[in-house]
Residue, then its C-alpha position, 0 to 999 in steps of 0.5 A: x573386237x570379237x565381232x572381227x577377230x573371234x578369240x584371236x589375239x594376234x597382231x593382225x587383230x590388234x592392227x585391225x582393232x587399233x586402226x578401226x578405232x583411230x579411223x586410219x587405214x594402211x597399205x602394203x608393198x611386199x617383196x619377199x613375203x609375196x602378199x602375206x601381210x595382205x593375206x593376214x589382214x584380209x583373213x579378218x572380217x572388217x579388214x576393208x575398213x583399215x586395209x586399202x590394198x597392196x603391191x607385190x613387187x617381187x622384181x626390181x622392174x615392179x619396184x621401179x615401174x609401180x612403186x617408183x623406186x629409183x634405179x640408182x637406189x637399186x644399183x647402189x644399195x640393192x633390192x634388200x636395203x633400208x633405202x629401197x624399203x623406204x622408197x617402196x613404202x613411200x610409193x605405196x603410200x602415194x599410190x593408195x592414199x592410205x595413212x600408213x604404208x609398210x614395205x618388206x624386202x628381203x632374202x627368205x632363202x634358202x638361196x639368195x644370200x650375198x656378202x653382208x646380206x645372209x639369208x634371213x635379212x629383211x628390210x622394212x619401211x614404214x611411211x606416213x604423210x609425216x615421216x618414213x622410218x626403216x628397219x633391218x632385221x636378221x631373222x636367221x639363216x637357220x630358219x626356213x623360208x616360211x618361218x622367215x616370211x612369217x616373222x617378217x610379216x608379223x614384224x611388219x604388222x607390229x610396225x603398222x600398229x606402232x605407226x597407228x599409235x603414233x598417228x592416234x596420239x598426234 
């Protein structure tokens, strides 16, 4: 994979190599990371073979109007929830026709914390045509905004890698 990644051995290179080999592609629906996952993968030569594109859905209106997140979901669970993350990744999968879609919605800080959702709370959705899984991570309110966004983007890419493995073995 050196032709694509040089000597890098980061998660984006792993995803690129793995999905290329499996003939799979992925898409993103990003909120708190603002397109960071898309930037990480498209920084690599050959990314167009595995990345269909992404939606930066920073506002609830974009989540609803573009990704088809239900207003009731946002009202009942909030933008930072596993339920919203699931609907975001399902929307991205449907819109892009990708094999895998990952979503990220969270509180990168330093403001925005609410009861039960401190700064550093990030929810993820990972969808394929067969299933949607969700995760909630606490990246710690003592981390900076950039650190939280980077940890979230790296975790999202690790979810894509795992989903790619599962699809490859299916």
